[in-house]
N, C-alpha and C positions, 0 to 999 in steps of 0.2 A: 865370217861365213864361210860357210863350205860349200862345193858345188855337189850338187844330188845328180843320177841319173832315176829318174821315177820311171818303170817301164808299164807295160799297160794287158790286161786281159786280152784285148782281142787286135792288135795291132807287134810286130816283130819289133818295134822301133821303144826308143826310149826320150823322153825331153828333161832335158838339161837345166835345171835351177839352182841358182843360190839361194842357200837356206841357212837359219843355226841350228832347226834340228830336222831330222826326215821325218816328223811330223807336219812341219810347216812347209818342207819339199814337197809333200803330197799338196798340199790345200793351195801351194801357188802353182803349182802342175793340173789341178781338178779346175784352175782359173784359165785354162787355156786349153783344156781339151776339146777335141774335133767329136763332130760325130763318127760314133761307131767304136771312137776307142777302149768302152767300157770302163772297166774299175780299174778302177792302179791296184797293181802286181807288189811289188818292191819300189822302196827306198834308197836305193846306195849309193856313197861319198865313193870315188872310183879309189882314192888312195888309200880303202879300209882292206884288211886280212881277210874278208869274208871272200869266199868263192859267190859267182854273179850265176843262176840257175833261171832254168826256162820256170814259167810257171807253167804247172800241172793242169 
């Protein structure tokens, strides 16, 4: 199981969750969602090769 950073549309922060897939990480982050965070923007494993970019 990997650790994922799940980014939010209306917050400059990310929620860290353990999950086997990015889709599962999004679902787990939504369970912890706080008021005003908006929808999830991205779920990325920190060790991956993709570049993190802020949502547009």
